[in-house]
Every structure is written in C-alpha cells, then in structure tokens.
N, C-alpha and C positions, 0 to 999 in steps of 0.2 A: 975344280974351280969353274964357275959359270962364266961364259963370255959376257962382256959388258954390252949393254944395249944403249942405243941413242935414246935419250928421253926427249919427247916432243915438248916444246915450250910454246906457250901462247904469249905473243908480244902485242902490245898496243902502241899505236902511234898517234900523236897529235899532229895534224897536218894543217898548215896555214895556206891560204889562197884558194881553198875550195869554196865554191859558191852555188853550184848547180849540179844537175844530173850528169851533164857532160863531164864535169870534174870527177864525179864519182866513177864514171866509166873509164876515164883516163887513168885514175889511180888503180882501179881494179886491174886494168890491162897491164900496167907497169908492174904491179905486184906479181901477176901471173907469169911474167917472163923470168922470174928468179928461180933457178933450180932449187928444189927442196922446200919451197915456200908454198903453203896452202892458205889461200885467202879464206878467212872466216866471215868477216863483215867489213863493209866500207860504207861510211855515211859522210855527210858533209862535215869536215873538220876532224875526222878520225878514221882509223882503220885497225883491224885486228887480224893477225895471221898466225899460223902455226909453223914451226920449223924445228928440226932436230939440231940445228946449228945456230946458236945464238949470234955468231959472227955474221950471219946472213942479214942482220939488221943494218949493217953498214952498206951492204949491197942494195937493200931495199931503199934506204935513205938516198943513196946515190941515184937510183933509178927514178925516184920521185923528184929529186932536184933536177934531173934532166928533163922532166916534164913541166918544170916551172913551179913546183910546190916545195915549201920548206917543211921538213918533218923532223920529229924527235921522238924517241922512245919514252913512253910514260910508264913510270914504275908503279 
C-alpha cells in the first residue's frame, strides 16, 4: 500500500478594501506568515495561494481581516 501524499491546492480569494500597492504588500506579507501557504499572486482585489491544507483558508482569511481586509474564497 502506498503512503498517502498531501495534494497541493490552489485557492483564490476575493479581497475587499484593497486600493493600492501598499495594500498588495500588506496582503502579501499577511499571507506569507501562514505556515504551509505559498503565495502565487496578489493583485488589487484578489490573491492566489497554494497549500496542502485547505483548512488554511480560514487562517488566511483571519490574517487578512486582522489587516483590515474582508476576504472570501472564490470557487
């Protein structure tokens, strides 16, 4: 029997309240602090990241809310 592997998932977020490059930097910094999260792209109003733990999206959203941004996962 083969051991199970974690499968990386790419998740996308819609982020409210971003309006400038400083916001992009703040979101990138907040995402980078979450263990197991790899930032793929951050732009005004959205972010994309990879993780092997889909539950990390709750941590990501909480980190962004602590920075003053409302975020939600986009399917």
